[in-house]
N, C-alpha and C positions, 0 to 999 in steps of 0.2 A: 543535467537539468531537464532536457527534453524527454527524456525516458520517465523521469519523475512526474512531469506534467501530463504525458500519456497515460501513465498507470493511475494515477489521480483521478483524472477525468474519466477515463474509461470506466475504472470501478465505480466510480460516481453514478455514471449513466446506469450501469448494470444493477447497483442497489436501488436506484429508483425504479427501474424496471420491474424488479421483484416485490414492489410494494415494500421497501424497508428505507424509508427516507433517512432515518437517523444515522444509518451506516453510510448513506450517500454523502451526507453533510460532514460526517467524520472524515471520509475519505477526501474531500476537498480541503479539509484543515490538514491533511497529509502534505501539503506543500509547504507548510511552515518550516523555516529552518530549525527551530528549537524543539519542538515537540512533534515533528512530523513523522519519525520513524516509531515513535511509541504509538502513536495514533494508527498507523498502517498495521503495527503488530497486534492491536486490539481488533481492528476490523477483520484482519486475516485469520486471526484465531476465532472470531466469532462466527465467521462465513464457514470455516471449516467445522464448526460444531453444529452448524444449522445443515451441514450436508452440500454445501456449495464448494466442491472441493477444488477446481480448476481456479474459481475465483479467490478462494482462501488462500491459495499457495502464490499466487501473483504478487501481493505484496510483501509476503515473507521472502520470496526470491529477491525482490528489489532491496530488502533490507540486509540480505545476505551478500548481494551484489556491491552495496555501497561500504560494508565491512571489509569485503575482500578489496575493494579499490582504495580504501584508507590504509589497509595492512600491507599490501603485496605490490602496488601499482604506484608506489611513491618514487619520484626520481631522486636520484642521491646527488 
């Protein structure tokens, strides 16, 4: 949960600093439990498309980490 908050707020600050407030607001919506990962995917792919490669990969890595955690780190 802390990682999600840090990525969301950090990505939002980065998006506001590059004068792209729409992605900044969308990355804050990424903390939502229902649509958060979809929004992170959209923000990540759009940042990759615009040439912000490091900032675009971070939300996609968070999605991959969550999928890995759901699939392989469940306690039996």
